[in-house]
C-alpha positions as CSV (number, residue, x, y, z in Angstrom):
1,M,-22.9,44.6,49.7
2,S,-22.7,48.3,50.6
3,D,-25.0,50.1,52.9
4,P,-26.9,52.9,50.9
5,H,-27.0,55.1,54.0
6,Q,-23.2,55.1,54.5
7,P,-21.0,57.0,52.1
8,S,-18.5,54.9,50.2
9,R,-15.0,54.8,51.6
10,P,-12.0,55.3,49.4
11,D,-9.4,52.6,49.2
12,F,-6.5,54.0,51.2
13,T,-4.3,51.0,50.7
14,K,-3.3,52.0,47.2
15,E,-0.6,54.5,46.6
16,P,-2.0,57.7,45.1
17,H,1.3,58.8,43.7
18,G,2.8,55.5,42.6
19,S,6.0,54.1,43.9
20,A,9.6,54.9,43.1
21,A,11.6,52.8,40.7
22,D,13.7,51.3,43.5
23,G,10.7,50.1,45.5
24,E,10.7,53.0,48.1
25,Q,7.7,55.1,48.7
26,Q,7.4,58.6,47.3
27,P,8.3,61.3,49.8
28,G,5.3,63.1,51.3
29,W,2.9,60.1,51.1
30,T,1.6,58.4,54.2
31,P,-0.5,55.2,53.8
32,G,-4.1,55.8,54.7
33,W,-3.9,59.6,54.2
34,R,-5.1,61.8,51.4
35,P,-4.6,65.5,51.1
36,D,-8.2,66.5,50.7
37,W,-9.6,64.4,53.6
38,R,-11.0,66.0,56.7
39,P,-12.5,64.0,59.7
40,E,-15.7,66.0,59.7
41,Q,-16.5,64.6,56.2
42,E,-16.8,61.1,57.6
43,A,-20.2,60.0,58.8
44,P,-20.2,59.0,62.5
45,R,-20.0,55.3,63.0
46,Q,-22.8,53.6,65.0
47,Q,-21.6,51.8,68.0
48,H,-22.7,48.2,68.4
49,P,-25.1,47.9,71.4
50,Y,-23.0,45.1,72.9
51,P,-19.2,45.2,72.8
52,P,-17.5,42.1,71.5
53,P,-16.4,39.6,74.1
54,A,-12.9,39.8,75.4
55,P,-10.7,37.0,74.1
56,S,-10.5,34.3,76.7
57,P,-7.0,33.8,78.1
58,Q,-5.4,30.4,77.7
59,R,-6.0,28.4,80.8
60,P,-2.8,27.4,82.5
61,P,-2.0,23.7,82.8
62,V,-2.7,22.0,86.1
63,S,0.2,21.0,88.2
64,V,0.7,17.3,89.2
65,Q,-0.3,17.9,92.8
66,D,-3.4,19.9,91.8
67,E,-4.3,17.1,89.4
68,R,-4.2,14.6,92.2
69,T,-6.1,16.9,94.6
70,W,-8.9,17.6,92.2
71,S,-9.1,13.9,91.2
72,V,-9.4,12.9,94.9
73,L,-12.1,15.6,95.4
74,A,-14.1,14.3,92.4
75,H,-14.3,10.8,94.1
76,V,-14.7,11.9,97.7
77,G,-17.1,14.7,96.7
78,S,-19.7,12.2,95.7
79,L,-19.5,10.8,99.2
80,L,-19.9,14.2,100.9
81,V,-23.1,15.1,99.1
82,W,-25.1,11.9,99.5
83,I,-27.7,13.9,101.3
84,S,-28.5,16.0,98.3
85,L,-27.2,14.6,94.9
86,P,-23.9,12.7,94.5
87,V,-23.5,13.9,90.9
88,I,-22.8,17.5,91.7
89,A,-19.1,17.4,92.9
90,P,-17.8,15.1,90.1
91,L,-19.8,17.1,87.5
92,V,-18.3,20.4,88.7
93,V,-14.7,19.0,88.7
94,F,-15.3,17.5,85.2
95,L,-16.6,20.7,83.7
96,V,-13.9,22.9,85.2
97,F,-10.9,20.7,84.5
98,K,-11.9,18.5,81.4
99,D,-9.8,20.7,79.0
100,R,-6.9,21.4,81.3
101,S,-5.8,17.9,82.5
102,R,-6.4,14.5,81.1
103,F,-5.7,12.8,84.4
104,V,-8.4,14.9,86.2
105,R,-10.8,14.4,83.3
106,E,-10.5,10.6,83.5
107,H,-10.9,10.5,87.2
108,S,-13.8,13.0,87.3
109,A,-15.5,11.2,84.4
110,E,-15.2,7.9,86.2
111,A,-16.6,9.4,89.4
112,L,-19.4,11.0,87.5
113,N,-20.2,7.7,85.8
114,A,-20.2,5.9,89.1
115,S,-22.5,8.5,90.7
116,I,-25.0,8.4,87.8
117,S,-24.9,4.6,87.7
118,L,-25.4,4.4,91.5
119,L,-28.4,6.7,91.3
120,I,-30.0,4.6,88.5
121,Y,-29.3,1.4,90.4
122,V,-30.7,2.7,93.8
123,V,-33.8,4.2,92.2
124,A,-34.5,1.0,90.2
125,L,-33.9,-1.3,93.2
126,S,-36.0,0.9,95.4
127,V,-38.9,0.7,93.0
128,V,-38.6,-3.1,92.7
129,A,-38.4,-3.4,96.5
130,T,-41.5,-1.2,96.9
131,V,-43.5,-3.1,94.3
132,L,-42.5,-6.5,95.8
133,T,-43.2,-5.4,99.3
134,V,-46.7,-4.2,98.3
135,V,-47.4,-7.3,96.3
136,T,-46.2,-9.7,99.0
137,L,-47.9,-7.7,101.8
138,G,-44.7,-6.8,103.5
139,L,-42.8,-10.0,103.2
140,A,-40.2,-8.5,100.8
141,A,-39.4,-5.5,103.1
142,P,-35.8,-6.8,103.7
143,L,-35.1,-6.0,100.0
144,F,-34.8,-2.4,101.0
145,A,-31.4,-3.3,102.4
146,V,-30.1,-4.0,99.0
147,P,-29.9,-0.3,97.9
148,A,-28.3,0.5,101.2
149,L,-25.7,-2.2,100.7
150,L,-25.1,-0.9,97.2
151,V,-24.5,2.6,98.6
152,V,-22.0,1.2,101.1
153,A,-20.2,-0.8,98.4
154,A,-20.0,2.4,96.2
155,S,-18.6,4.3,99.1
156,I,-15.9,1.8,99.6
157,C,-15.1,2.0,95.8
158,A,-15.0,5.8,96.0
159,V,-12.4,5.6,98.8
160,L,-10.3,3.1,96.8
161,A,-10.6,5.4,93.8
162,A,-9.5,8.4,95.8
163,V,-6.5,6.5,97.1
164,A,-5.6,5.5,93.5
165,A,-6.0,9.1,92.3
166,N,-3.8,10.4,95.1
167,S,-1.0,8.0,94.1
168,G,-1.3,8.9,90.5
169,R,-2.9,5.6,89.3
170,P,-6.1,5.2,87.2
171,Y,-9.1,3.5,88.8
172,R,-12.1,1.8,87.2
173,Y,-15.3,1.3,89.2
174,P,-16.9,-2.1,88.8
175,L,-20.3,-2.6,87.2
176,I,-21.0,1.1,86.2
177,L,-22.4,2.5,83.0
178,R,-19.9,4.5,81.0
179,L,-22.0,7.4,79.9
180,V,-19.5,10.3,80.2
181,R,-16.2,9.9,78.4
């Protein structure tokens, strides 16, 4: 559909003088040019308010040593941020390297799944321990040690996973929910 406010543009792809019998162009003819055309006859084009995005360059592949380093950081990073949120480090590694390296993707997804599962388990066990402690008037208070032991077990698994990642082997955490693939 044409815009009624814009003048129609001639088709400059067709040859105005025809072509020679042997397939060569007629002398004096340049594609896209016509003798009676002047630039001031053209209506000025409106600029789009936002320029088109620059094409994203192809991300380079990750070297083997970098794969191992980032895989180790995905596992160990969940240990380093236990004070705030253990999901942050594996999530960042997963989002940055998921399309660049299958090895890093598998390890960071495994670390992310382990961190998410551990958060769910710790919150659920803490709620159960709190309810049982209130109901039993404090007799179930030792149940608060279970989430702490779970964190220690997950930390040991994270160290084992980091060692496996550094040696180039896969690692699967036991008893985790596989939410991220």
